[in-house]
VOLO-48207 format. One record per residue: residue in three letters; x negated, y negated, z of N, C-alpha, C in turn. Coordinates in steps of 0.2 Angstrom, whole numbers, padded with zeros to 4 digits, always signed. Example, Ala and Ser with C-alpha at 12.3 -4.5 7.8 and 13.67 -1.06 7.14 Angstrom:
ALA-0066+0028+0039-0062+0022+0039-0066+0016+0039
SER-0064+0011+0035-0068+0005+0036-0064+0000+0039
***
This chain:
UNK+0091-0071-0039+0089-0077-0042+0083-0081-0039
UNK+0078-0082-0042+0072-0086-0039+0074-0093-0038
UNK+0073-0095-0031+0075-0102-0030+0069-0105-0027
UNK+0066-0111-0030+0060-0114-0028+0061-0117-0021
UNK+0066-0119-0019+0067-0122-0012+0068-0117-0006
UNK+0069-0111-0008+0070-0106-0003+0064-0106+0002
UNK+0065-0106+0008+0059-0106+0013+0055-0099+0013
UNK+0049-0100+0013+0044-0094+0013+0038-0095+0017
UNK+0036-0090+0021+0030-0091+0025+0024-0086+0022
UNK+0019-0089+0021+0013-0085+0018+0008-0085+0024
UNK+0006-0078+0025+0001-0077+0030-0005-0073+0027
UNK-0011-0075+0028-0017-0072+0025-0022-0071+0031
UNK-0027-0066+0030-0032-0065+0035-0036-0072+0036
UNK-0039-0073+0042-0042-0079+0043-0048-0080+0038
UNK-0051-0074+0036-0057-0075+0031-0056-0069+0026
UNK-0058-0070+0020-0058-0064+0015-0064-0065+0012
UNK-0068-0059+0012-0074-0059+0008-0073-0054+0002
UNK-0073-0056-0004-0072-0052-0010-0078-0052-0015
UNK-0079-0046-0017-0084-0045-0022-0090-0040-0021
UNK-0094-0038-0026-0099-0033-0025-0104-0035-0020
UNK-0105-0031-0015-0110-0032-0010-0108-0035-0004
UNK-0101-0037-0003-0099-0041+0002-0098-0037+0009
UNK-0099-0030+0008-0099-0026+0014-0105-0028+0019
UNK-0110-0031+0016-0116-0033+0020-0114-0039+0025
UNK-0108-0042+0024-0107-0048+0028-0104-0046+0035
UNK-0102-0039+0035-0099-0037+0041-0103-0038+0048
UNK-0109-0035+0047-0114-0035+0053-0115-0041+0056
UNK-0116-0046+0051-0117-0053+0054-0111-0056+0057
UNK-0106-0055+0054-0099-0057+0057-0098-0054+0064
UNK-0100-0048+0065-0099-0045+0071-0104-0047+0076
UNK-0110-0048+0074-0115-0051+0079-0114-0058+0081
UNK-0112-0062+0076-0110-0069+0078-0105-0070+0083
UNK-0101-0065+0084-0095-0065+0089-0097-0062+0095
UNK-0103-0059+0096-0105-0056+0102-0101-0049+0104
UNK-0099-0046+0099-0095-0040+0100-0100-0034+0101
UNK-0098-0031+0107-0102-0025+0109-0100-0018+0108
UNK-0093-0018+0107-0090-0011+0106-0085-0011+0100
UNK-0087-0007+0096-0082-0006+0090-0080+0000+0089
UNK-0073+0001+0087-0070+0007+0085-0068+0007+0078
UNK-0071+0011+0074-0069+0012+0067-0064+0017+0066
UNK-0059+0015+0062-0053+0020+0061-0054+0022+0053
UNK-0055+0028+0052-0057+0030+0045-0054+0037+0044
UNK-0054+0039+0037-0053+0046+0035-0060+0050+0036
UNK-0060+0056+0035-0066+0060+0036-0071+0058+0031
UNK-0070+0057+0025-0075+0055+0020-0078+0048+0022
UNK-0074+0043+0024-0077+0037+0026-0081+0037+0032
UNK-0078+0041+0037-0081+0042+0044-0089+0044+0043
UNK-0090+0047+0037-0097+0050+0037-0102+0045+0033
UNK-0099+0039+0032-0103+0034+0029-0102+0027+0032
UNK-0101+0027+0038-0100+0020+0042-0107+0017+0042
UNK-0112+0020+0041-0119+0016+0041-0119+0010+0037
UNK-0115+0011+0031-0115+0005+0026-0112-0001+0029
UNK-0108-0001+0035-0105-0006+0038-0110-0011+0042
UNK-0116-0008+0043-0121-0012+0047-0119-0014+0053
UNK-0116-0010+0057-0113-0013+0064-0118-0013+0069
UNK-0119-0018+0073-0123-0019+0079-0119-0016+0085
UNK-0122-0015+0090-0119-0013+0097-0117-0005+0096
UNK-0112-0004+0101-0109+0003+0102-0104+0004+0097
UNK-0104+0010+0093-0099+0011+0088-0096+0018+0089
UNK-0090+0018+0090-0086+0024+0091-0082+0025+0084
UNK-0080+0031+0082-0077+0033+0076-0071+0037+0077
UNK-0065+0035+0075-0060+0040+0074-0059+0042+0067
UNK-0062+0048+0065-0062+0050+0058-0057+0055+0056
UNK-0051+0055+0059-0046+0060+0057-0040+0057+0054
UNK-0040+0051+0051-0034+0048+0048-0032+0053+0042
UNK-0025+0054+0043-0022+0059+0038-0020+0055+0032
UNK-0019+0058+0026-0016+0054+0020-0010+0051+0021
UNK-0005+0054+0025+0001+0052+0027+0001+0052+0034
UNK-0001+0047+0038-0002+0047+0045+0005+0047+0048
UNK+0005+0051+0054+0011+0052+0058+0010+0050+0065
UNK+0015+0051+0069+0015+0048+0076+0009+0052+0080
UNK+0009+0059+0079+0003+0063+0082-0004+0060+0080
UNK-0005+0059+0074-0011+0056+0071-0012+0049+0075
UNK-0007+0045+0075-0008+0039+0078-0010+0040+0086
UNK-0007+0045+0089-0008+0046+0096-0015+0048+0097
UNK-0018+0052+0093-0025+0053+0094-0030+0047+0094
UNK-0028+0043+0089-0032+0037+0088-0031+0032+0094
UNK-0025+0032+0096-0024+0027+0102-0027+0030+0108
UNK-0028+0037+0109-0031+0039+0115-0038+0038+0115
UNK-0041+0038+0109-0048+0036+0109-0049+0029+0110
UNK-0045+0025+0108-0045+0018+0109-0045+0016+0116
UNK-0040+0020+0120-0040+0019+0127-0046+0021+0131
UNK-0050+0026+0128-0056+0028+0131-0062+0023+0130
UNK-0062+0021+0124-0068+0017+0121-0067+0009+0124
UNK-0061+0007+0124-0060+0000+0126-0064-0005+0121
UNK-0063-0004+0115-0067-0008+0110-0065-0016+0110
UNK-0070-0020+0108-0069-0027+0107-0067-0028+0100
UNK-0068-0023+0095-0066-0024+0088-0064-0017+0085
UNK-0058-0018+0081-0056-0012+0078-0057-0013+0070
UNK-0060-0008+0067-0061-0009+0060-0057-0003+0056
UNK-0053-0005+0051-0050+0000+0047-0054+0001+0041
UNK-0056+0007+0040-0061+0008+0034-0059+0014+0030
UNK-0056+0012+0025-0053+0018+0020-0047+0015+0016
UNK-0042+0019+0015-0037+0017+0011-0031+0014+0015
UNK-0025+0014+0013-0020+0011+0017-0018+0014+0023
UNK-0019+0021+0023-0018+0024+0029-0022+0022+0035
UNK-0029+0022+0034-0034+0020+0039-0032+0013+0041
UNK-0031+0008+0036-0030+0001+0038-0023+0001+0042
UNK-0018+0004+0040-0012+0004+0044-0013+0006+0051
UNK-0016+0012+0052-0018+0015+0059-0022+0010+0063
UNK-0027+0007+0060-0031+0002+0063-0027-0004+0066
UNK-0022-0006+0062-0018-0012+0064-0014-0010+0071
UNK-0012-0004+0071-0008-0002+0077-0013+0000+0083
UNK-0019+0002+0081-0024+0004+0086-0026-0003+0089
UNK-0026-0008+0085-0028-0015+0088-0023-0018+0093
UNK-0017-0016+0092-0011-0020+0096-0008-0016+0101
UNK-0008-0009+0101-0004-0005+0106-0008-0003+0112
UNK-0014-0001+0112-0017+0000+0119-0017-0005+0124
UNK-0015-0003+0130-0015-0008+0135-0009-0013+0135
UNK-0004-0012+0130+0001-0017+0129+0007-0015+0133
UNK+0008-0009+0135+0014-0006+0138+0019-0004+0132
UNK+0018-0005+0126+0022-0004+0121+0020+0003+0117
UNK+0026+0006+0115+0025+0012+0111+0026+0011+0104
UNK+0025+0015+0099+0026+0014+0092+0034+0013+0091
UNK+0038+0016+0095+0045+0015+0094+0047+0008+0097
UNK+0043+0005+0101+0045-0001+0104+0044-0007+0099
UNK+0039-0006+0094+0037-0011+0089+0040-0010+0082
UNK+0044-0005+0081+0046-0004+0074+0051-0010+0072
UNK+0050-0013+0066+0054-0019+0064+0049-0025+0064
UNK+0052-0030+0063+0049-0037+0062+0047-0040+0069
UNK+0041-0042+0070+0038-0046+0075+0041-0044+0082
UNK+0039-0038+0084+0041-0035+0090+0034-0034+0094
UNK+0029-0034+0091+0022-0034+0095+0021-0039+0099
UNK+0019-0038+0105+0018-0043+0110+0012-0048+0109
UNK+0006-0045+0106+0000-0048+0106-0006-0044+0104
UNK-0012-0047+0103-0018-0043+0102-0023-0046+0106
UNK-0028-0042+0109-0033-0044+0113-0040-0043+0109
UNK-0040-0039+0104-0046-0037+0101-0047-0040+0094
UNK-0053-0040+0091-0053-0042+0084-0052-0037+0079
UNK-0050-0038+0073-0048-0034+0068-0051-0035+0062
UNK-0054-0030+0059-0057-0031+0052-0055-0025+0048
UNK-0053-0027+0042-0051-0022+0037-0056-0021+0031
UNK-0057-0015+0029-0062-0014+0024-0059-0009+0019
UNK-0056-0010+0014-0053-0005+0009-0058-0002+0005
UNK-0057+0005+0004-0061+0009+0000-0057+0012-0006
UNK-0051+0010-0007-0047+0012-0013-0044+0005-0015
UNK-0041+0005-0021-0038-0001-0024-0031+0001-0025
UNK-0026+0000-0020-0019+0002-0021-0015-0001-0016
UNK-0016+0000-0009-0011-0003-0005-0011-0010-0003
UNK-0017-0013-0004-0018-0020-0002-0016-0022+0006
UNK-0017-0016+0010-0015-0017+0017-0020-0022+0020
UNK-0026-0023+0018-0031-0027+0021-0028-0034+0022
UNK-0023-0036+0017-0021-0043+0018-0014-0044+0021
UNK-0011-0039+0023-0005-0039+0026-0003-0038+0033
UNK+0003-0039+0035+0005-0038+0042+0009-0032+0044
UNK+0009-0027+0039+0013-0021+0040+0009-0015+0041
UNK+0012-0010+0045+0009-0004+0045+0015+0001+0045
UNK+0013+0007+0042+0018+0012+0041+0016+0019+0044
UNK+0020+0022+0048+0018+0029+0050+0024+0033+0050
UNK+0023+0040+0049+0029+0044+0048+0031+0047+0055
UNK+0037+0047+0056+0040+0051+0062+0042+0058+0060
UNK+0038+0063+0063+0040+0070+0061+0047+0072+0063
UNK+0050+0069+0068+0056+0071+0070+0062+0070+0065
UNK+0061+0064+0061+0066+0062+0057+0063+0062+0049
UNK+0057+0063+0049+0053+0063+0042+0054+0057+0038
UNK+0055+0051+0042+0056+0045+0040+0049+0040+0041
UNK+0048+0036+0037+0042+0031+0039+0045+0025+0044
UNK+0041+0024+0049+0042+0019+0053+0038+0013+0051
UNK+0041+0007+0050+0038+0001+0048+0038-0004+0053
UNK+0031-0006+0054+0030-0011+0059+0027-0017+0056
UNK+0030-0023+0057+0028-0029+0054+0026-0034+0060
UNK+0020-0037+0060+0018-0042+0065+0012-0046+0063
UNK+0013-0053+0064+0008-0057+0063+0001-0055+0067
UNK+0002-0052+0073-0003-0050+0077-0008-0044+0073
UNK-0005-0041+0068-0009-0036+0065-0012-0039+0058
UNK-0012-0045+0058-0016-0048+0052-0024-0048+0054
UNK-0028-0046+0049-0035-0046+0050-0038-0052+0051
UNK-0043-0052+0056-0047-0058+0056-0052-0059+0050
UNK-0054-0053+0048-0058-0053+0042-0056-0047+0037
UNK-0055-0049+0031-0054-0043+0026-0060-0043+0021
UNK-0064-0038+0021-0069-0037+0016-0068-0032+0010
UNK-0067-0035+0005-0065-0032-0001-0071-0031-0006
UNK-0074-0026-0005-0080-0024-0009-0079-0019-0014
UNK-0078-0021-0021-0076-0016-0026-0081-0010-0026
UNK-0087-0011-0025-0092-0006-0025-0090+0000-0021
UNK-0086-0001-0015-0085+0004-0011-0080+0009-0014
UNK-0076+0007-0019-0071+0011-0023-0074+0016-0028
UNK-0081+0015-0029-0084+0019-0035-0084+0026-0034
UNK-0083+0028-0028-0083+0036-0026-0076+0039-0027
UNK-0071+0034-0028-0064+0037-0029-0063+0041-0036
UNK-0061+0047-0035-0060+0051-0042-0055+0048-0046
UNK-0055+0050-0053-0051+0048-0058-0043+0048-0056
UNK-0041+0054-0053-0034+0055-0052-0032+0050-0046
UNK-0036+0049-0041-0034+0045-0036-0034+0038-0038
UNK-0039+0036-0042-0040+0029-0045-0033+0028-0049
UNK-0031+0032-0053-0025+0031-0057-0019+0030-0052
UNK-0018+0035-0047-0012+0035-0043-0012+0028-0039
UNK-0018+0027-0036-0018+0021-0032-0017+0014-0036
UNK-0019+0014-0042-0018+0009-0046-0011+0008-0048
UNK-0007+0013-0049+0000+0012-0050+0003+0010-0044
UNK+0001+0012-0038+0004+0009-0032+0003+0002-0031
UNK-0003-0001-0033-0004-0008-0033+0001-0011-0038
UNK+0002-0008-0044+0006-0010-0049+0013-0011-0047
UNK+0015-0005-0043+0022-0005-0040+0023-0011-0035
UNK+0019-0012-0031+0019-0018-0026+0021-0024-0030
UNK+0017-0025-0035+0018-0032-0039+0024-0032-0043
UNK+0026-0026-0046+0032-0026-0051+0038-0026-0046
UNK+0038-0023-0041+0044-0023-0037+0045-0030-0033
UNK+0040-0033-0031+0041-0040-0028+0043-0045-0033
UNK+0040-0044-0040+0042-0048-0045+0049-0048-0047
UNK+0052-0042-0046+0059-0041-0048+0064-0041-0043
UNK+0062-0042-0037+0066-0042-0030+0071-0047-0030
UNK+0076-0046-0026+0081-0051-0024+0078-0057-0021
UNK+0072-0055-0017+0069-0060-0013+0063-0063-0017
UNK+0062-0062-0023+0057-0065-0027+0056-0072-0026
UNK+0050-0075-0026+0049-0082-0025+0043-0084-0030
UNK+0043-0090-0032+0038-0092-0037+0031-0092-0034
UNK+0030-0093-0027+0024-0093-0024+0021-0086-0024
UNK+0025-0081-0024+0023-0074-0024+0023-0071-0032
UNK+0027-0074-0036+0027-0072-0043+0020-0073-0046
UNK+0017-0078-0044+0010-0080-0047+0005-0074-0045
UNK+0005-0071-0039+0001-0065-0038+0004-0059-0041
UNK+0010-0058-0041+0013-0052-0044+0012-0051-0051
UNK+0013-0056-0055+0012-0055-0062+0004-0055-0064
UNK+0000-0058-0060-0007-0058-0062-0009-0051-0060
UNK-0007-0048-0054-0009-0041-0052-0007-0036-0057
UNK-0001-0037-0060+0001-0032-0065-0004-0033-0071
UNK-0005-0039-0073-0010-0040-0079-0017-0037-0078
UNK-0019-0037-0071-0025-0034-0070-0025-0027-0070
UNK-0020-0024-0068-0019-0016-0068-0019-0014-0076
UNK-0015-0018-0080-0014-0017-0087-0021-0017-0090
UNK-0025-0022-0088-0031-0023-0091-0037-0018-0089
UNK-0037-0016-0083-0042-0012-0080-0041-0005-0078
UNK-0035-0003-0077-0034+0004-0074-0036+0009-0078
UNK-0035+0009-0085-0037+0014-0089-0045+0015-0089
UNK-0048+0009-0089-0055+0008-0089-0058+0011-0082
UNK-0055+0010-0077-0057+0012-0070-0057+0020-0070
UNK-0051+0023-0073-0050+0030-0073-0055+0033-0077
UNK-0057+0030-0083-0061+0033-0088-0069+0033-0086
UNK-0070+0028-0082-0077+0027-0080-0077+0024-0073
UNK-0078+0028-0068-0078+0025-0061-0083+0021-0059
UNK-0089+0020-0063-0094+0016-0062-0094+0009-0065
UNK-0088+0008-0069-0087+0002-0072-0085-0004-0067
UNK-0091-0008-0065-0090-0012-0060-0085-0018-0061
UNK-0084-0020-0067-0079-0025-0068-0072-0022-0067
UNK-0071-0016-0070-0064-0013-0069-0063-0012-0062
UNK-0068-0010-0058-0067-0009-0051-0065-0015-0047
UNK-0068-0021-0049-0067-0027-0046-0060-0029-0048
UNK-0058-0028-0054-0051-0030-0057-0046-0027-0053
UNK-0047-0020-0052-0042-0016-0048-0042-0018-0041
UNK-0047-0020-0038-0047-0022-0031-0044-0028-0030
UNK-0044-0033-0035-0041-0039-0034-0033-0038-0035
UNK-0031-0034-0040-0024-0032-0041-0021-0029-0035
UNK-0025-0025-0031-0023-0022-0025-0022-0027-0020
UNK-0026-0032-0019-0026-0037-0014-0020-0041-0016
UNK-0019-0043-0022-0013-0047-0024-0007-0043-0022
UNK-0006-0037-0024-0001-0033-0022+0001-0033-0014
UNK-0004-0033-0010-0004-0034-0003-0001-0040-0001
UNK-0003-0046-0005+0000-0052-0004+0007-0053-0005
UNK+0010-0048-0010+0017-0048-0011+0021-0045-0006
UNK+0018-0041-0002+0022-0037+0003+0025-0041+0009
UNK+0021-0045+0012+0023-0049+0018+0030-0053+0017
UNK+0030-0058+0012+0035-0062+0012+0041-0059+0007
UNK+0039-0055+0003+0045-0052-0002+0046-0045-0001
UNK+0041-0041-0001+0041-0033+0000+0043-0030-0006
UNK+0043-0023-0006+0045-0019-0011+0053-0017-0011
UNK+0055-0013-0016+0062-0012-0017+0063-0005-0018
UNK+0068-0003-0023+0070+0004-0024+0064+0008-0025
UNK+0059+0006-0029+0054+0011-0031+0050+0014-0025
UNK+0049+0010-0020+0046+0013-0014+0051+0017-0010
UNK+0057+0015-0009+0062+0018-0006+0063+0025-0009
UNK+0063+0026-0015+0064+0032-0019+0058+0037-0018
UNK+0052+0033-0018+0046+0037-0018+0044+0040-0011
UNK+0047+0037-0005+0045+0039+0001+0046+0046+0003
UNK+0052+0049+0002+0053+0056+0004+0049+0061+0000
UNK+0046+0059-0005+0041+0063-0008+0035+0064-0004
UNK+0033+0059+0000+0027+0059+0004+0029+0062+0011
UNK+0034+0060+0014+0036+0062+0021+0039+0069+0021
UNK+0042+0071+0016+0045+0078+0016+0040+0083+0012
UNK+0036+0081+0007+0033+0086+0003+0025+0084+0002
UNK+0023+0079+0006+0016+0077+0006+0013+0075+0000
UNK+0017+0073-0005+0014+0070-0011+0011+0063-0009
UNK+0005+0062-0012+0001+0056-0010+0005+0050-0012
UNK+0005+0045-0008+0009+0039-0009+0009+0036-0016
UNK+0003+0035-0018+0002+0032-0025+0005+0036-0030
UNK+0004+0043-0030+0006+0047-0035+0014+0047-0035
UNK+0017+0047-0029+0024+0047-0028+0027+0040-0031
UNK+0023+0035-0030+0026+0028-0033+0025+0029-0041
UNK+0020+0032-0043+0019+0032-0051+0024+0037-0054
UNK+0026+0042-0051+0031+0046-0054+0038+0043-0054
UNK+0040+0039-0049+0046+0035-0048+0046+0029-0052
UNK+0040+0025-0053+0040+0019-0056+0044+0018-0063
UNK+0043+0022-0068+0047+0021-0074+0055+0021-0073
UNK+0057+0025-0068+0064+0026-0067+0067+0020-0064
UNK+0064+0017-0059+0067+0012-0055+0066+0005-0059
UNK+0061+0005-0063+0060-0001-0067+0065-0001-0072
UNK+0067+0004-0075+0072+0005-0081+0079+0004-0078
UNK+0080+0006-0072+0087+0006-0069+0088-0002-0068
UNK+0083-0005-0065+0084-0012-0063+0084-0017-0069
UNK+0082-0015-0075+0081-0019-0081+0087-0023-0083
UNK+0093-0021-0083+0099-0025-0085+0099-0031-0080
UNK+0097-0030-0074+0098-0036-0069+0093-0041-0069
UNK+0087-0039-0071+0081-0043-0072+0078-0043-0078
UNK+0081-0044-0084+0079-0042-0091+0073-0046-0092
UNK+0073-0053-0091+0067-0057-0093+0061-0055-0089
UNK+0061-0053-0083+0056-0051-0079+0053-0044-0081
UNK+0058-0040-0082+0056-0033-0084+0052-0033-0091
UNK+0054-0038-0096+0050-0038-0102+0043-0041-0100
UNK+0043-0046-0095+0036-0048-0094+0032-0043-0090
UNK+0035-0039-0087+0031-0033-0084+0028-0029-0089
UNK+0032-0027-0094+0029-0023-0099+0023-0026-0103
UNK+0025-0033-0105+0020-0037-0108+0013-0037-0105
UNK+0014-0038-0098+0008-0039-0094+0004-0032-0094
UNK+0007-0027-0095+0004-0020-0095+0001-0019-0102
UNK+0002-0023-0107+0000-0022-0113+0004-0018-0118
UNK+0011-0018-0115+0016-0014-0119+0020-0019-0123
UNK+0024-0017-0128+0029-0021-0131+0034-0023-0126
UNK+0036-0030-0126+0040-0032-0122+0047-0030-0123
UNK+0051-0027-0118+0058-0025-0119+0061-0025-0112
UNK+0068-0025-0112+0072-0024-0106+0077-0019-0107
UNK+0077-0015-0113+0081-0010-0114+0079-0004-0110
UNK+0084-0002-0105+0082+0004-0100+0078+0010-0103
UNK+0081+0012-0109+0078+0018-0111+0071+0017-0114
UNK+0070+0011-0117+0063+0009-0120+0058+0008-0114
UNK+0061+0005-0109+0057+0003-0103+0054+0010-0100
UNK+0059+0014-0099+0057+0021-0096+0052+0025-0100
UNK+0053+0025-0106+0049+0029-0111+0042+0026-0111
UNK+0042+0019-0111+0035+0016-0112+0031+0016-0106
UNK+0034+0015-0100+0030+0015-0094+0029+0023-0092
UNK+0033+0027-0093+0032+0034-0092+0026+0036-0096
UNK+0026+0035-0102+0020+0036-0107+0014+0033-0104
UNK+0014+0027-0102+0008+0023-0100+0005+0027-0093
UNK+0009+0029-0089+0007+0032-0083+0004+0039-0085
UNK+0008+0043-0089+0005+0049-0091-0001+0049-0095
UNK-0002+0043-0098-0008+0042-0102-0014+0041-0097
UNK-0013+0040-0091-0019+0039-0086-0020+0046-0083
UNK-0017+0051-0085-0018+0058-0083-0014+0060-0077
UNK-0009+0056-0075-0005+0057-0069+0001+0062-0071
UNK+0001+0067-0066+0007+0072-0067+0013+0069-0065
UNK+0018+0068-0070+0024+0064-0069+0030+0069-0068
UNK+0029+0075-0067+0035+0080-0065+0035+0082-0058
UNK+0040+0081-0055+0041+0083-0048+0040+0091-0047
UNK+0042+0094-0052+0042+0102-0052+0035+0104-0052
UNK+0030+0100-0054+0023+0102-0054+0020+0099-0048
UNK+0023+0096-0043+0020+0093-0037+0022+0096-0031
UNK+0025+0102-0032+0028+0106-0026+0034+0103-0023
UNK+0038+0100-0026+0045+0097-0024+0050+0102-0026
UNK+0053+0106-0021+0058+0111-0023+0065+0107-0026
UNK+0068+0110-0031+0074+0107-0034+0079+0107-0029
UNK+0080+0112-0025+0085+0112-0020+0085+0106-0015
UNK+0079+0103-0014+0079+0097-0009+0080+0091-0012
UNK+0082+0090-0018+0083+0084-0022+0089+0080-0018
UNK+0094+0083-0017+0100+0080-0014+0098+0077-0007
UNK+0095+0081-0003+0093+0078+0004+0088+0072+0003
UNK+0084+0073-0002+0079+0067-0003+0083+0061-0005
UNK+0088+0062-0009+0092+0056-0011+0096+0053-0006
UNK+0099+0057-0001+0102+0054+0005+0097+0050+0009
UNK+0091+0053+0010+0086+0050+0014+0084+0043+0011
UNK+0083+0043+0005+0080+0037+0001+0086+0032+0001
UNK+0092+0034+0001+0098+0029+0000+0098+0026+0007
UNK+0096+0029+0013+0097+0026+0019+0091+0021+0021
UNK+0086+0020+0016+0081+0015+0018+0083+0008+0016
UNK+0087+0005+0020+0091-0001+0018+0086-0007+0018
UNK+0080-0007+0022+0076-0012+0022+0073-0014+0016
UNK+0072-0008+0011+0070-0009+0005+0075-0010-0001
UNK+0080-0005+0000+0085-0005-0005+0089-0012-0005
UNK+0090-0015+0000+0093-0022+0001+0090-0027-0003
UNK+0083-0026-0005+0079-0031-0009+0080-0030-0016
UNK+0083-0024-0018+0083-0022-0025+0088-0026-0029
UNK+0086-0028-0035+0090-0033-0039+0097-0030-0041
UNK+0098-0023-0041+0104-0020-0043+0106-0015-0038
UNK+0112-0014-0036+0114-0009-0031+0113-0002-0034
UNK+0111+0002-0029+0108+0009-0031+0112+0014-0027
UNK+0116+0018-0030+0120+0023-0026+0115+0029-0024
UNK+0118+0033-0020+0114+0039-0018+0114+0044-0024
UNK+0120+0044-0028+0120+0048-0034+0115+0046-0039
UNK+0114+0039-0040+0110+0037-0045+0103+0038-0043
UNK+0101+0038-0037+0094+0041-0034+0093+0048-0036
UNK+0099+0052-0035+0098+0059-0036+0097+0060-0044
UNK+0100+0056-0048+0099+0056-0055+0092+0055-0057
UNK+0089+0050-0053+0082+0048-0055+0077+0054-0053
UNK+0079+0058-0047+0075+0063-0045+0075+0069-0051
UNK+0081+0070-0053+0083+0075-0058+0079+0074-0065
UNK+0079+0067-0066+0076+0065-0073+0068+0066-0072
UNK+0066+0065-0066+0058+0066-0065+0056+0073-0063
UNK+0061+0077-0062+0059+0084-0060+0056+0088-0066
***
């Protein structure tokens, strides 16, 4: 139940630049602070275009961010940071690059390992500046305090939350997302949608965050199909970038629920891209939760431009069709997930209590398995 008087803390980057062409603001920001050495953390594609950041001084690049970064991937980035000793770390890419940048900004020289900081507010501090520059519209990581990396030993995601990982500057330039292909645009857009919808229907939902959540859903409903159909549609790209940022605002004080918990094993075990995993699972968890949050579920559908409903079967069918209509492959069997692994995935997902405890309805291991089978 949403309670107006329940305490909530809202943290935002010190400065946010939003809109077409705002990437040009970075060079001046860096120069004004006398920063001499910068380390850019990026995937291979964005590492090849760091010139658009306009950075003065010495610039080093870690350009090996993986789609689902793990501890060894983080270790390589940390080793470069130890060698470079940067004054500034920039995350340049999708959520994976921005998450690694957060950890690269706080761990070197701290005496702390990744395992020391898992959980809320265990990071000791930060000595370098941090700038985040998203090039996809999905995670909203630029505006938040969380970072996720996979532990290969357990195949689980390690979640770190710290106010020290909040960016000094977030630059959300929608023009940077125009190179994103249609399939990735669709999947990352549903990731932003899932952040908003899960926060909106969470046990921890709060009116302060509901404002961002519902508007984020409306933006995805209005602009995602347009952005998929025409990647050069500047208005659509801006709308999706804003939806993604709003989704990121939902993550800190409220966070996600069953949708992300059930989606995570698809990425950690079978390397299904995070946004795609969220899209496949979204109709099933939204429908499951509908009886517990009927009014809000109807509002989610309405915001997407679908007929308002809280009937589970109707919710599942409508949202499944909406996602499939974007060209998203909605069957696990077509995504390389073996049927024999569904039980282990259900056990693993059911253990992600940090998210499932937020869910508006109790979800058993067998109910998760039923979702996987329905999606298979």
